[in-house]
N, CA and C of each residue as an Amber inpcrd file, in Angstrom:
protein
   270
  19.7940000 -19.3400000   0.7350000  19.0980000 -18.6350000   1.7950000
  18.3990000 -19.6440000   2.7000000  18.4160000 -19.4040000   3.9800000
  17.8120000 -20.2950000   4.9580000  16.3040000 -20.0750000   5.0020000
  15.5720000 -21.1720000   5.1220000  14.1240000 -21.1030000   5.2460000
  13.7840000 -20.4510000   6.5830000  13.0280000 -19.3200000   6.5830000
  12.7230000 -18.6440000   7.8480000  11.8860000 -19.5110000   8.7800000
  11.1600000 -20.4760000   8.2400000  10.3440000 -21.3440000   9.0810000
  11.1550000 -22.4450000   9.7550000  12.4140000 -22.6240000   9.3360000
  13.2230000 -23.6860000   9.9250000  13.5330000 -23.4090000  11.3970000
  13.4870000 -22.1500000  11.8190000  13.7660000 -21.7970000  13.2120000
  12.5390000 -21.9840000  14.1040000  11.3950000 -22.2560000  13.5090000
  10.1640000 -22.4270000  14.2920000  10.1080000 -23.8680000  14.7930000
   9.9950000 -24.0120000  16.1130000   9.9920000 -25.3510000  16.6960000
   8.6320000 -26.0380000  16.5130000   8.5880000 -27.3650000  16.7140000
   7.3340000 -28.1070000  16.5040000   6.1380000 -27.5870000  17.3100000
   6.2970000 -27.2260000  18.5940000   5.1260000 -26.6990000  19.3000000
   4.5730000 -25.4200000  18.6510000   5.4600000 -24.5640000  18.1580000
   5.0130000 -23.3230000  17.5380000   4.3410000 -23.6060000  16.2010000
   4.8060000 -24.6180000  15.4980000   4.1400000 -25.0170000  14.2450000
   2.7040000 -25.4700000  14.5210000   2.5090000 -26.2040000  15.6080000
   1.1600000 -26.6320000  15.9950000   0.2980000 -25.4000000  16.2710000
   0.8540000 -24.4310000  16.9880000   0.1120000 -23.2110000  17.3050000
  -0.2690000 -22.4520000  16.0360000   0.6350000 -22.3970000  15.0810000
   0.3400000 -21.7210000  13.8200000  -0.7920000 -22.4480000  13.0960000
  -0.7500000 -23.7680000  13.1040000  -1.8320000 -24.5460000  12.4840000
  -3.1630000 -24.2380000  13.1710000  -3.1730000 -24.2470000  14.5020000
  -4.4080000 -23.9860000  15.2380000  -4.9290000 -22.5770000  14.9600000
  -4.0520000 -21.5910000  14.9960000  -4.4770000 -20.2110000  14.7660000
  -4.9700000 -20.0190000  13.3350000  -4.2950000 -20.6420000  12.3860000
  -4.7180000 -20.5460000  10.9890000  -6.1230000 -21.1010000  10.8210000
  -6.3800000 -22.2520000  11.4350000  -7.7340000 -22.8200000  11.3930000
  -8.7450000 -21.8960000  12.0760000  -8.3520000 -21.3430000  13.2210000
  -9.2560000 -20.5030000  14.0120000  -9.6390000 -19.2220000  13.2710000
  -8.7740000 -18.7640000  12.3730000  -9.0330000 -17.5410000  11.6160000
 -10.0310000 -17.7600000  10.4810000 -10.2930000 -19.0090000  10.1260000
 -11.2620000 -19.3150000   9.0720000 -12.6820000 -19.0730000   9.5910000
 -13.6200000 -18.8460000   8.6870000 -14.9990000 -18.5700000   9.1160000
 -15.6740000 -19.7270000   9.8660000 -15.2720000 -20.9670000   9.5800000
 -15.9160000 -22.1230000  10.2070000 -15.2220000 -22.4690000  11.5210000
 -15.5730000 -21.7190000  12.5590000 -14.9500000 -21.9400000  13.8730000
 -15.3280000 -23.2970000  14.4630000 -16.5150000 -23.7860000  14.1220000
 -16.9370000 -25.0920000  14.6380000 -15.9880000 -26.1750000  14.1330000
 -15.6520000 -26.1250000  12.8470000 -14.6950000 -27.0880000  12.2940000
 -13.3400000 -26.9520000  12.9810000 -12.9050000 -25.7060000  13.1560000
 -11.6110000 -25.4640000  13.8020000 -11.6070000 -26.0410000  15.2140000
 -12.6700000 -25.7740000  15.9690000 -12.7490000 -26.2720000  17.3440000
 -12.7280000 -27.7990000  17.3830000 -13.4510000 -28.4060000  16.4720000
 -13.4710000 -29.8720000  16.4240000 -12.1010000 -30.4350000  16.0570000
 -11.4520000 -29.8150000  15.0880000 -10.1140000 -30.2750000  14.6780000
  -9.1180000 -30.1310000  15.8290000  -9.1530000 -28.9920000  16.4910000
  -8.2280000 -28.7430000  17.6090000  -8.4850000 -29.7300000  18.7360000
  -9.7520000 -29.9380000  19.0690000 -10.1090000 -30.8830000  20.1220000
  -9.6270000 -32.2860000  19.7750000  -9.8310000 -32.6810000  18.5230000
  -9.3840000 -34.0030000  18.0810000  -7.8590000 -34.1100000  18.1370000
  -7.1710000 -33.0790000  17.6750000  -5.7050000 -33.0960000  17.6820000
  -5.1640000 -33.1730000  19.1010000  -5.7840000 -32.4580000  20.0260000
  -5.3050000 -32.4630000  21.4070000  -5.5670000 -33.7900000  22.1070000
  -6.6120000 -34.4970000  21.6640000  -6.9600000 -35.7600000  22.3010000
  -6.3520000 -36.9780000  21.6430000  -5.7160000 -36.7900000  20.4920000
  -5.1410000 -37.9060000  19.7480000  -3.8670000 -38.3890000  20.4390000
  -3.8170000 -39.6680000  20.8340000  -2.6240000 -40.1750000  21.5140000
  -1.3720000 -40.1620000  20.6390000  -1.5390000 -40.0270000  19.3340000
  -0.3920000 -39.9910000  18.4320000   0.2140000 -38.6070000  18.2720000
  -0.3600000 -37.6180000  18.9540000   0.1710000 -36.2540000  18.8730000
   0.8450000 -35.8900000  20.1910000   1.6820000 -34.8600000  20.1780000
   2.4460000 -34.5070000  21.3820000   1.6010000 -34.0980000  22.5950000
   0.4020000 -33.6120000  22.4010000  -0.4570000 -33.3400000  23.5460000
  -0.6480000 -31.8800000  23.8830000  -1.4140000 -31.6830000  24.9350000
  -1.8260000 -30.3390000  25.3530000  -0.6610000 -29.4610000  25.8010000
   0.2660000 -30.0270000  26.5670000   1.4180000 -29.2410000  27.0300000
   2.1990000 -28.6790000  25.8450000   2.3650000 -29.4920000  24.8410000
   3.0610000 -29.1230000  23.6160000   2.3160000 -27.9600000  22.9340000
   0.9950000 -28.0870000  22.8370000   0.1920000 -27.0500000  22.1920000
   0.2230000 -25.7470000  22.9840000   0.1340000 -25.8410000  24.3070000
   0.1830000 -24.6360000  25.1370000   1.5270000 -23.9350000  24.9830000
   2.6130000 -24.6960000  25.0090000   3.9430000 -24.0970000  24.8230000
   4.0270000 -23.4070000  23.4630000   3.4940000 -24.0460000  22.4440000
   3.5050000 -23.4520000  21.1100000   2.6900000 -22.1790000  21.0380000
   1.5290000 -22.1740000  21.6670000   0.6940000 -20.9710000  21.6680000
   1.3830000 -19.8200000  22.4040000   2.0770000 -20.1370000  23.4830000
   2.8300000 -19.1000000  24.1910000   3.9970000 -18.5940000  23.3390000
   4.6960000 -19.5150000  22.6750000   5.7880000 -19.1110000  21.7820000
   5.2730000 -18.1990000  20.6770000   4.1810000 -18.6080000  20.0400000
   3.6090000 -17.8100000  18.9620000   3.1410000 -16.4560000  19.4730000
   2.5670000 -16.4290000  20.6500000   2.1400000 -15.1550000  21.2450000
   3.3180000 -14.2220000  21.4290000   4.4320000 -14.7570000  21.9110000
   5.6220000 -13.9200000  22.0910000   6.1710000 -13.4230000  20.7620000
   6.2010000 -14.2920000  19.7680000   6.6780000 -13.8810000  18.4430000
   5.8340000 -12.7220000  17.9270000   4.5200000 -12.8900000  17.9920000
   3.6190000 -11.8470000  17.4810000   3.6790000 -10.5800000  18.3280000
   3.8310000 -10.7300000  19.6330000   3.9240000  -9.5610000  20.5130000
   5.1930000  -8.7610000  20.2380000   6.3020000  -9.4590000  20.0370000
   7.5660000  -8.7810000  19.7220000   7.4560000  -8.0740000  18.3750000
   6.8330000  -8.7370000  17.3940000   6.6420000  -8.1010000  16.0890000
   5.7560000  -6.8640000  16.2070000   4.7530000  -6.9110000  17.0770000
   3.8930000  -5.7540000  17.3150000   4.6920000  -4.6190000  17.9470000
   5.5410000  -4.9520000  18.9020000   6.3920000  -3.9430000  19.5360000
   7.3200000  -3.3050000  18.5060000   7.9080000  -4.1320000  17.6550000
   8.7950000  -3.6080000  16.6110000   8.0260000  -2.6900000  15.6610000
   6.8260000  -3.1070000  15.2670000   6.0150000  -2.3130000  14.3410000
   5.6070000  -0.9730000  14.9510000   5.5490000  -0.9240000  16.2780000
   5.2020000   0.3120000  16.9700000   6.4290000   1.1240000  17.3520000
   7.5900000   0.7230000  16.8710000   8.8150000   1.4830000  17.0790000
   9.4030000   1.3970000  18.4660000   9.0310000   0.3740000  19.2200000
   9.5570000   0.2280000  20.5770000  11.0370000  -0.1120000  20.5430000
  11.7900000   0.4900000  21.4490000  13.2090000   0.1560000  21.5770000
  13.3820000  -1.0600000  22.4840000  12.6600000  -1.0730000  23.5800000
  12.6990000  -2.2060000  24.5180000  11.4370000  -3.0310000  24.2740000
  11.5750000  -4.0580000  23.4550000  10.4160000  -4.8320000  23.0250000
   9.6640000  -5.4840000  24.1770000  10.3870000  -6.1160000  25.0820000
   9.7130000  -6.8080000  26.1850000   9.0040000  -5.8360000  27.1160000
   9.6070000  -4.6920000  27.3750000   8.9510000  -3.6860000  28.2170000
   7.6950000  -3.1660000  27.5330000   7.7570000  -2.9480000  26.2200000
   6.5940000  -2.4730000  25.4840000   5.4740000  -3.5050000  25.5540000
   5.8240000  -4.7880000  25.3610000   4.8220000  -5.8560000  25.4130000
   4.1960000  -5.9200000  26.8040000   5.0200000  -5.8620000  27.8500000
   4.4880000  -5.9060000  29.2210000   3.5290000  -4.7430000  29.4640000
   3.8970000  -3.5520000  29.0190000   3.0370000  -2.3850000  29.1790000
   1.7410000  -2.5610000  28.3970000   1.8420000  -3.0600000  27.1850000
   0.6570000  -3.2890000  26.3450000  -0.2840000  -4.2980000  27.0080000
   0.2730000  -5.3550000  27.5490000  -0.5540000  -6.3580000  28.2260000
  -1.2280000  -5.7730000  29.4640000  -0.5030000  -4.9200000  30.1950000
  -1.1190000  -4.2620000  31.3570000  -2.2840000  -3.3870000  30.9390000
  -2.1310000  -2.6660000  29.8220000  -3.2300000  -1.8240000  29.3300000
  -4.4210000  -2.6670000  28.8820000  -4.1380000  -3.8450000  28.3400000
  -5.2130000  -4.7270000  27.8790000  -5.9530000  -5.3820000  29.0370000
  -5.2790000  -5.5530000  30.1430000  -5.8710000  -6.2620000  31.2750000
  -5.6100000  -5.5020000  32.5600000  -6.4790000  -4.5410000  32.8710000
  -6.2530000  -3.7040000  34.0580000  -6.1790000  -4.4730000  35.3770000
  -6.7030000  -5.6730000  35.4360000  -6.6670000  -6.4180000  36.6990000
  -5.3160000  -7.0580000  36.9850000  -4.3830000  -7.0200000  36.0340000
  -3.0390000  -7.5450000  36.2920000  -2.2900000  -6.5250000  37.1250000
  -1.7970000  -6.9180000  38.3070000  -1.0920000  -5.9440000  39.1610000
   0.2500000  -5.5340000  38.5500000   0.6800000  -4.3190000  38.9090000
   1.9680000  -3.8170000  38.4300000   3.1310000  -4.5520000  39.0510000
């Protein structure tokens, strides 16, 4: 059987690490770790992290659409985002 995490690209892995840290009670530690990781010249950088966070957001949004029985996942996500943020124009 194939490892389900093998399809997750490196930017998305970074996003998962950041979100996992952020979910812990010690947000100060998480913020410091994230800030350090983003500023470390040995890491891929902010663009990489932003791409990963967007990828992870889409993965979770699609899973939310599926869990809500949506047939058109992207349309459901777009509608959900519009409901969450009324200032986004149609």
